[in-house]
PLY file of the C-alpha trace (Angstrom):
ply
format ascii 1.0
element vertex 86
property float x
property float y
property float z
element edge 85
property int vertex1
property int vertex2
end_header
-10.18 -4.42 -19.54
-9.76 -1.83 -16.45
-13.32 -2.59 -15.16
-13.01 -5.72 -15.28
-10.14 -5.87 -12.70
-11.48 -3.55 -10.49
-14.65 -5.90 -10.76
-12.25 -8.83 -10.15
-10.96 -7.09 -7.19
-14.50 -6.71 -5.43
-13.95 -10.32 -5.01
-10.67 -11.11 -3.96
-10.20 -11.85 -0.39
-7.62 -9.49 1.67
-4.19 -11.14 2.62
-2.50 -8.19 4.13
-1.41 -10.01 7.33
-1.98 -6.69 9.68
-5.12 -6.34 8.18
-6.14 -9.74 8.72
-5.01 -9.48 13.18
-6.68 -6.55 13.00
-10.03 -7.65 11.99
-9.04 -10.92 14.02
-8.27 -8.65 16.76
-11.85 -6.75 16.58
-13.43 -9.50 16.73
-12.17 -11.16 19.54
-12.43 -7.92 21.33
-16.68 -8.06 20.40
-16.96 -11.40 21.25
-15.16 -11.45 24.91
-15.78 -7.73 25.51
-12.10 -7.88 26.41
-10.25 -4.61 24.99
-6.50 -6.11 25.93
-6.65 -8.01 22.22
-4.62 -5.41 20.07
-2.05 -5.62 16.96
0.86 -4.05 16.86
-0.36 -1.50 14.65
-2.79 -0.30 16.93
-0.25 0.07 19.59
2.40 1.39 17.67
0.88 4.04 15.60
3.30 6.39 13.97
2.30 9.84 13.83
0.95 11.47 10.86
4.08 13.36 10.30
5.82 10.33 10.21
3.58 8.34 8.45
3.69 11.22 5.86
7.34 11.41 5.44
7.43 7.57 4.82
4.88 7.67 2.20
6.49 10.37 0.24
10.27 9.61 0.73
9.52 5.81 -0.12
9.16 6.50 -4.08
12.03 8.56 -4.02
14.06 6.42 -2.76
12.84 3.39 -4.97
13.70 5.54 -8.15
17.04 5.65 -7.31
17.88 2.47 -6.01
15.61 -0.22 -7.91
16.82 -0.84 -11.30
13.33 -1.85 -13.07
11.67 1.51 -11.44
14.29 3.05 -13.16
14.48 1.46 -16.63
10.33 1.84 -16.27
10.45 5.43 -15.79
12.97 5.59 -18.39
10.98 3.86 -21.16
7.82 6.27 -20.00
9.65 9.45 -20.04
10.90 8.42 -23.91
7.51 7.32 -24.75
5.82 10.20 -23.84
8.67 12.71 -25.11
8.51 11.12 -28.56
4.87 11.34 -28.77
4.77 15.31 -28.16
7.52 15.30 -30.90
5.62 13.42 -33.23
0 1
1 2
2 3
3 4
4 5
5 6
6 7
7 8
8 9
9 10
10 11
11 12
12 13
13 14
14 15
15 16
16 17
17 18
18 19
19 20
20 21
21 22
22 23
23 24
24 25
25 26
26 27
27 28
28 29
29 30
30 31
31 32
32 33
33 34
34 35
35 36
36 37
37 38
38 39
39 40
40 41
41 42
42 43
43 44
44 45
45 46
46 47
47 48
48 49
49 50
50 51
51 52
52 53
53 54
54 55
55 56
56 57
57 58
58 59
59 60
60 61
61 62
62 63
63 64
64 65
65 66
66 67
67 68
68 69
69 70
70 71
71 72
72 73
73 74
74 75
75 76
76 77
77 78
78 79
79 80
80 81
81 82
82 83
83 84
84 85
């Protein structure tokens, strides 16, 4: 099932707005030669340390603020614990 899911992702078009805008800006820059076509992400790029901090802090924040994440984490840990006990 995992292989089928992965194979299907290769044929699904991109829908994330920042990615679509970046591709459109790249196309416009190439067609017109005008380098002023930029996306917000290109203009306001965060430093790597800030991006890393956000990427590491966000899952921890979700763990304590999102009820479904709490429930799924508890279920997974209890299932894992019961597998090791038996």
